C-alpha positions in Angstrom: 0.0 0.0 0.0 1.3 3.4 -0.9 1.8 5.8 2.0 0.3 9.2 1.5 2.5 12.2 2.3 0.9 14.6 4.7 1.3 18.3 4.1 1.6 20.8 6.9 0.5 24.3 7.6 4.2 25.4 7.1 4.1 23.8 3.6 1.3 26.0 2.5 2.7 29.1 4.3 6.0 28.6 2.5 4.1 28.4 -0.8 2.4 31.7 0.0 5.9 33.2 0.4 7.1 31.7 -2.9 4.1 32.9 -4.9 4.3 36.3 -3.3 8.0 36.4 -4.4 7.0 35.6 -7.9 4.3 38.2 -8.0 6.5 40.9 -6.4 9.6 40.1 -8.5 9.0 43.4 -10.4 8.5 45.3 -7.1 4.7 45.6 -7.7 1.9 43.1 -7.0 -1.1 43.6 -9.2 -4.7 42.7 -8.3 -4.7 40.3 -11.3 -1.9 38.3 -9.8 -3.6 37.9 -6.4 -6.9 37.1 -8.1 -5.1 34.4 -10.2 -3.6 33.0 -7.0 -7.0 32.8 -5.3 -8.5 31.1 -8.4 -5.8 28.5 -8.5 -5.9 27.8 -4.7 -9.6 27.0 -5.1 -9.3 25.0 -8.3 -6.1 23.1 -7.6 -4.7 23.4 -4.1 -7.7 22.7 -2.0 -8.0 19.1 -3.1 -4.3 18.3 -2.5 -4.6 17.3 1.1 -7.4 17.2 3.7 -5.4 19.0 6.4 -7.1 21.9 8.1 -5.9 24.8 10.2 -6.9 25.6 13.8 -10.1 27.2 12.5 -11.2 24.1 10.6 -10.4 25.8 7.3 -8.6 24.0 4.5 -4.9 24.6 5.1 -4.4 25.5 1.4 -5.9 28.8 2.2 -2.7 29.6 4.1 -1.2 30.3 0.7 -3.6 33.2 0.2 -3.3 34.4 3.8 0.5 34.6 3.8 0.6 36.1 0.3 -1.9 38.8 1.3 -0.2 39.5 4.6 3.2 40.0 2.9 1.6 42.2 0.3 -0.1 44.3 2.9 3.1 44.6 5.0 4.9 45.7 1.8 7.6 43.2 2.5 9.1 43.4 -0.9 12.2 41.4 -0.1 11.4 38.8 -2.7 14.8 37.2 -2.3 14.2 36.4 1.4 10.8 35.0 0.6 12.2 32.8 -2.2 15.2 31.7 -0.1 12.8 30.8 2.8 10.8 28.6 0.5 14.0 26.9 -0.9 15.3 26.3 2.7 11.9 24.7 3.6 11.9 22.6 0.4 15.4 21.3 1.2 14.3 20.3 4.8 11.1 18.7 3.7 12.0 17.1 0.3 9.5 14.2 0.9 6.6 16.6 0.4 7.7 17.7 -3.0 6.5 14.9 -5.2 6.5 15.1 -9.0 2.8 16.2 -8.9 3.4 18.9 -6.3 6.4 20.2 -8.1 4.4 20.4 -11.3 1.5 22.2 -9.6 4.0 24.7 -8.0 5.4 25.6 -11.4 2.0 25.8 -13.0 0.8 28.1 -10.3 3.9 30.3 -10.4 3.8 30.6 -14.2 0.1 31.5 -14.1 0.6 34.2 -11.5 3.5 35.7 -13.4 1.6 35.7 -16.7 -1.7 37.0 -15.3 -0.8 40.7 -15.7 0.8 41.8 -19.0 2.7 38.6 -19.5 5.9 37.4 -17.8 8.5 40.2 -17.4 12.3 39.7 -17.1 12.4 39.7 -13.2 9.6 37.1 -13.1 11.3 35.0 -15.8 14.5 34.9 -13.8 12.7 33.9 -10.6 10.7 31.3 -12.5 13.9 29.8 -14.0 15.5 29.7 -10.5 12.4 28.0 -9.1 12.5 25.4 -11.9 16.1 24.7 -11.2 15.5 24.4 -7.4 12.5 22.0 -8.0 14.6 19.8 -10.3 17.2 19.3 -7.5 15.0 16.9 -5.7 
């Protein structure tokens, strides 16, 4: 029997940091980028795992919560957000299955393309993300 990997709140929170870093790579987060993130969380991330937070809400919503919090705080240190995600990924490699890695790249690309296409800063960050995810 195949053992299912259990995600954690930290997993989703680190995804929120990553997706914020992608959206803020050009030093400006557009409403279209956050709207795209919310759409993808509902369509693709909610069904990934049944874990809930302390308020009995699907833990995947932590992606939106962290993204929105960082955006409201104007924490535009995208490198720190990206590096935090990479550090978490390296500590929890078992959570990053082929399917999860594909979903991360799909979400990141969709966020970057949601407002006027993918710009140079976003393209560089997406390339770095792709390389990091292939290191597993």
